[in-house]
Legacy VTK file of the C-alpha trace (Angstrom):
# vtk DataFile Version 3.0
C-alpha trace
ASCII
DATASET POLYDATA
POINTS 153 float
-8.411 -12.743 10.245
-7.240 -10.874 7.172
-3.715 -11.138 5.760
-2.327 -8.126 3.877
0.201 -8.960 1.163
2.996 -6.980 -0.447
1.741 -4.933 -3.425
5.184 -4.770 -5.108
8.631 -6.373 -5.086
10.725 -4.495 -2.584
12.045 -4.049 0.933
9.864 -3.676 4.019
9.914 -0.284 5.751
8.653 0.143 9.326
5.715 2.495 9.777
7.729 4.982 11.906
10.109 5.384 8.920
7.398 6.520 6.463
8.218 10.146 5.504
4.724 11.506 6.203
3.691 12.499 9.717
0.085 11.246 9.448
1.141 7.870 8.052
4.179 7.534 10.307
2.336 8.479 13.488
-0.538 6.046 13.132
-3.312 8.624 12.677
-4.423 6.825 9.502
-3.949 3.286 10.802
-1.381 0.570 11.445
0.781 -1.349 8.998
4.010 -1.373 7.031
5.365 0.045 3.789
7.305 -1.495 0.918
10.058 0.371 -0.958
9.968 -0.928 -4.542
13.216 -2.314 -5.907
12.184 -1.627 -9.510
13.066 1.935 -10.476
10.999 2.003 -13.666
7.556 0.824 -14.670
5.976 -1.367 -11.996
2.626 -3.046 -11.410
1.085 -2.394 -8.007
-1.203 -5.279 -7.058
-4.034 -5.660 -4.573
-2.731 -6.689 -1.141
-5.961 -8.577 -0.400
-9.398 -9.327 -1.777
-12.241 -6.902 -1.303
-14.211 -4.013 -2.758
-12.505 -0.838 -3.928
-13.942 2.147 -2.079
-11.431 4.640 -3.507
-9.269 4.204 -6.579
-6.806 6.904 -7.598
-3.305 6.507 -9.046
-1.754 7.669 -5.748
-3.997 5.872 -3.236
-6.609 3.173 -2.978
-8.918 1.971 -0.230
-10.159 -1.624 -0.190
-12.961 -2.844 2.077
-12.111 -6.339 3.281
-14.732 -9.115 3.436
-14.791 -8.481 7.219
-15.716 -4.829 6.610
-12.342 -3.278 7.542
-10.683 -0.658 5.364
-7.163 -1.097 3.986
-5.325 1.949 2.615
-2.682 1.463 -0.091
-0.470 4.376 -1.057
1.422 4.543 -4.346
4.225 6.961 -3.586
4.309 9.187 -0.518
3.681 12.791 -1.549
2.323 11.760 -4.950
-1.054 13.382 -4.264
0.611 16.798 -4.686
1.917 15.973 -8.157
0.082 16.577 -11.401
0.785 14.372 -14.394
3.147 11.887 -12.796
3.590 8.517 -14.464
0.807 6.396 -12.955
-2.371 4.800 -14.285
-5.172 3.338 -12.182
-6.660 0.196 -13.774
-9.660 -0.324 -11.474
-12.477 1.844 -10.182
-14.566 2.337 -7.045
-17.118 -0.399 -6.437
-15.126 -3.073 -8.256
-14.297 -6.376 -6.589
-10.591 -7.196 -6.581
-8.678 -10.321 -5.706
-5.305 -10.457 -4.000
-2.678 -9.989 -6.704
-4.937 -8.179 -9.197
-3.200 -5.256 -10.912
-4.488 -1.958 -9.508
-1.995 0.660 -10.705
0.874 0.872 -13.176
3.474 3.401 -12.083
6.958 4.530 -13.032
8.613 4.896 -9.630
11.669 6.588 -11.167
9.481 9.338 -12.672
7.586 9.605 -9.396
10.840 10.131 -7.462
12.132 12.645 -10.015
8.887 14.613 -9.546
9.484 14.820 -5.795
7.476 11.941 -4.325
8.960 9.191 -2.168
8.805 5.825 -4.007
7.115 3.897 -1.224
3.911 1.841 -0.940
2.389 2.078 2.550
-0.202 -0.606 3.377
-2.250 0.388 6.434
-5.275 -1.082 8.169
-7.461 2.010 8.564
-8.394 3.298 12.004
-6.329 0.540 13.626
-3.964 0.654 16.566
-0.668 -1.289 16.406
-2.121 -4.151 18.474
-4.779 -4.692 15.778
-2.154 -6.266 13.499
0.541 -8.920 13.773
3.589 -8.240 11.607
4.502 -11.126 9.315
7.460 -9.291 7.744
10.224 -7.273 9.372
11.877 -4.026 8.247
14.509 -4.773 5.640
12.925 -8.052 4.508
12.939 -8.514 0.725
9.444 -9.346 -0.520
7.820 -10.364 -3.761
4.292 -9.276 -4.679
1.940 -11.499 -2.697
4.300 -12.175 0.217
2.667 -11.623 3.621
3.094 -8.241 5.360
0.731 -8.489 8.347
-2.524 -10.001 9.541
-5.335 -8.608 11.618
-5.614 -9.831 15.189
-9.270 -9.042 15.778
-8.424 -6.462 18.463
LINES 1 154
153 0 1 2 3 4 5 6 7 8 9 10 11 12 13 14 15 16 17 18 19 20 21 22 23 24 25 26 27 28 29 30 31 32 33 34 35 36 37 38 39 40 41 42 43 44 45 46 47 48 49 50 51 52 53 54 55 56 57 58 59 60 61 62 63 64 65 66 67 68 69 70 71 72 73 74 75 76 77 78 79 80 81 82 83 84 85 86 87 88 89 90 91 92 93 94 95 96 97 98 99 100 101 102 103 104 105 106 107 108 109 110 111 112 113 114 115 116 117 118 119 120 121 122 123 124 125 126 127 128 129 130 131 132 133 134 135 136 137 138 139 140 141 142 143 144 145 146 147 148 149 150 151 152
């Protein structure tokens, strides 16, 4: 089983509350989101170990050692913005460990540009029963605190 960890300090947001219909509705996968408490510059860290398949300032995909994909968003709606305050520190094909810095982002600038400062963490192509929640909506988390684990279903 794989445990996905919080990528930032913040409050847990339930998947149905994510302001994007594809993410909210489960078409992408199952998981949770974290609303960062820091308004300014923030490090977004890897929620688990694995291999980066995609690495952009607004979204990353990590292949777990079990071969599953985990999608990490850095701001909802950020993909539509040009020149927002984010920098990706790692590239596709790189191995990452849980807690490694992936992106530096200014969530205040992101919000001012029209994106929602939120970090969804979703197990790709997974139904809700494929994960067990280890954090509840509203919980305050630190980077590295457990969000959910895979159930093998």
